[in-house]
C-alpha positions in Angstrom: -236.5 -217.0 127.4 -234.9 -215.5 124.4 -231.9 -217.6 124.5 -228.4 -216.9 123.2 -226.2 -220.0 123.3 -222.8 -220.1 124.8 -221.2 -217.0 126.2 -223.6 -214.2 125.3 -222.9 -211.4 122.8 -224.6 -208.1 123.6 -227.8 -207.8 121.7 -228.7 -204.4 120.2 -230.0 -202.0 122.9 -233.4 -200.5 122.2 -234.4 -197.4 123.9 -237.6 -198.1 125.8 -240.2 -195.8 127.4 -241.7 -197.9 130.2 -245.2 -197.6 131.6 -245.4 -195.6 134.8 -245.9 -197.9 137.8 -248.8 -197.8 140.2 -248.2 -196.8 143.8 -246.9 -200.0 145.5 -247.5 -201.3 149.0 -246.4 -204.5 150.7 -250.1 -205.6 150.6 -249.8 -205.9 146.8 -247.5 -208.9 147.4 -249.4 -210.9 150.1 -247.7 -213.7 152.0 -250.2 -216.3 150.8 -249.3 -215.7 147.2 -245.5 -215.0 147.5 -242.3 -216.5 148.8 -239.9 -214.9 151.3 -236.2 -215.5 151.3 -233.4 -214.1 153.6 -230.1 -213.2 152.1 -226.9 -213.6 154.3 -223.3 -212.8 153.5 -219.9 -213.7 154.8 -217.6 -211.0 156.3 -215.4 -211.0 153.2 -218.4 -211.1 150.9 -217.1 -214.2 149.1 -220.5 -215.8 149.0 -224.1 -215.4 149.9 -226.5 -217.8 151.6 -230.2 -217.7 150.7 -232.6 -219.2 153.2 -236.2 -219.5 154.0 -237.7 -217.7 157.0 -237.0 -220.7 159.3 -233.3 -220.7 158.2 -233.5 -223.6 155.8 -230.8 -223.0 153.2 -232.0 -223.1 149.6 -229.2 -221.5 147.6 -225.4 -220.8 147.9 -224.2 -217.9 145.8 -220.5 -217.9 144.9 -219.2 -214.4 144.5 -216.1 -214.2 142.3 -214.2 -210.9 141.9 -210.7 -211.9 140.6 -211.0 -215.2 138.8 -210.8 -214.7 135.0 -213.6 -216.1 132.9 -215.6 -217.2 135.9 -219.1 -215.7 136.4 -219.3 -213.0 138.9 -222.1 -214.7 140.7 -223.0 -218.4 140.5 -226.2 -219.6 142.1 -226.1 -223.2 143.4 -229.3 -225.0 144.5 -228.0 -226.2 147.8 -225.8 -225.4 150.8 -222.4 -225.1 149.1 -220.6 -224.7 145.8 -220.8 -228.4 145.0 -224.6 -228.2 144.6 -226.0 -227.9 141.0 -225.6 -224.6 139.3 -229.0 -223.1 138.3 -228.1 -219.5 137.4 -225.1 -217.1 136.8 -224.5 -213.4 136.5 -221.7 -211.9 134.4 -220.8 -208.2 134.6 -219.6 -206.3 131.5 -217.0 -203.8 132.8 -217.6 -200.1 132.2 -221.1 -200.9 131.0 -224.5 -200.1 132.5 -225.8 -203.6 131.6 -225.0 -207.2 132.6 -226.0 -210.7 131.6 -227.7 -213.4 133.6 -228.1 -217.0 132.5 -230.4 -219.8 133.7 -228.7 -223.2 133.8 -225.1 -224.4 134.2 -222.3 -222.9 132.0 -220.7 -226.4 132.0 -223.6 -227.2 129.6 -223.5 -224.1 127.3 -226.0 -225.4 124.8 -228.6 -225.6 127.5 -228.0 -222.1 128.9 -230.7 -219.3 128.4 -229.2 -215.8 128.6 -230.8 -212.5 129.1 -229.5 -208.9 129.3 -230.3 -206.7 132.3 -230.1 -203.1 131.1 -230.3 -199.8 132.9 -232.9 -197.3 132.0 -231.5 -194.5 134.1 -228.2 -192.7 134.6 -228.3 -193.1 138.4 -228.7 -196.9 138.4 -232.4 -196.6 139.5 -234.1 -198.8 136.9 -233.1 -202.1 135.3 -235.2 -204.0 132.8 -235.1 -207.7 131.8 -237.2 -210.2 129.9 -238.4 -213.8 130.5 -240.6 -216.2 128.5 -243.6 -217.2 130.6 -246.5 -219.5 129.6 -248.5 -216.4 128.7 -245.7 -215.1 126.4 -242.5 -213.1 126.6 -242.8 -210.4 129.3 -240.6 -207.5 130.5 -240.0 -206.7 134.2 -238.2 -203.8 135.8 -236.3 -203.6 139.1 -236.7 -200.1 140.4 -234.8 -198.5 143.3 -237.4 -197.6 146.0 -237.3 -195.6 149.2 -241.0 -195.9 149.9 -242.0 -199.6 150.0 -240.3 -202.5 151.9 -241.0 -206.0 153.1 -241.5 -205.3 156.8 -241.0 -202.7 159.5 -237.2 -203.1 159.4 -237.2 -201.4 156.0 -235.1 -198.2 155.8 -235.8 -195.7 153.1 -232.3 -194.3 153.6 -230.7 -197.3 152.0 -229.8 -197.1 148.3 -230.1 -200.8 147.6 -233.9 -201.3 148.1 -235.7 -202.5 145.0 -239.2 -203.3 143.9 -239.9 -205.5 140.8 -242.8 -204.5 138.6 -244.5 -205.8 135.5 -243.2 -203.4 132.8 -246.6 -203.4 131.0 -249.0 -203.0 133.9 -246.8 -201.6 136.7 -248.0 -204.3 139.0 -245.7 -205.2 142.0 -244.4 -208.7 141.7 -241.2 -208.6 143.9 -239.3 -206.7 146.6 -235.8 -206.6 147.9 -235.2 -204.8 151.2 -231.6 -204.3 152.3 -230.7 -204.9 155.9 -228.9 -202.0 157.6 -226.5 -202.2 160.6 -225.7 -205.9 160.1 -222.4 -207.5 159.1 -224.0 -210.8 158.3 -227.3 -210.1 156.6 -227.7 -208.4 153.2 -231.5 -208.3 153.1 -234.8 -209.9 152.4 -236.4 -210.9 149.1 -240.1 -211.5 148.4 -241.4 -212.6 145.1 -244.8 -213.6 143.7 -245.3 -217.4 143.4 -247.7 -217.2 140.4 -245.0 -217.4 137.7 -243.2 -220.5 139.0 -239.7 -221.5 140.1 -237.8 -220.3 136.9 -239.2 -216.8 137.4 -238.2 -216.8 141.0 -234.6 -217.9 140.2 -234.5 -215.2 137.5 -235.8 -212.5 139.8 -233.3 -213.6 142.5 -230.2 -213.6 140.3 -231.1 -210.3 138.7 -231.6 -208.5 142.1 -228.4 -210.1 143.5 -226.6 -208.8 140.4 -227.9 -205.3 141.2 -227.0 -205.5 144.9 -223.5 -206.9 144.4 -222.8 -204.4 141.6 -223.8 -201.5 143.9 -221.7 -203.0 146.7 -218.6 -203.2 144.5 -219.1 -199.7 143.2 -219.3 -198.5 146.8 -216.2 -200.5 147.9 -214.2 -199.3 144.9 -215.1 -195.7 145.6 -214.1 -196.0 149.2 -210.9 -198.0 148.4 -212.2 -201.0 150.3 -211.7 -204.7 149.8 -213.8 -206.5 147.3 -214.1 -203.4 145.0 -212.2 -205.0 142.1 -214.2 -206.1 139.2 -217.1 -203.8 140.0 -218.2 -203.5 136.5 -221.8 -203.9 135.4 -224.8 -202.2 136.8 
């Protein structure tokens, strides 16, 4: 990754004209070559739990709204907030971009930071980069109403996203929100071909998008948890 040590300063934003994506279908992300995760939330949205399909918990995501200088989202590799931190998300208030970092902020010299920047006024496209063995690549989360993980997918929900390779338009990830549930936020499927670091990066970026949208909605309706809804 293109790392910026310590707390990141915003790099210069470059206007980008992405490649049009190909039509995507769930078959473009086969089970044999991808990993499926389930995303659960607490009633007060103070944390998320990320599990496998058989309910084995892989990650605990602390969701902080009011604590100064604390990341908005902190991804722990385990079942609670005492597990090692592997990624964080920081919103920048009144901005259409936010930062994600791989690593633990307690070891700032080992953090790798990236910016997730919008490419649309309506929060429909967000672009980010990562260094892969084949070189530095860009990926885009796009809001979708036409492709989902399974038959429970609802095109009426505004927090469904597909992840595409920005150069080729190839589908490499999906996030399908769960409707009519107080305990489940959605499902996340990602290609296994790029390794664990890519999976963590894809997960923290889409959780950043989902939580930002939730905070905007809560703030607009005057609901709890709407404070600190910057970013996105």
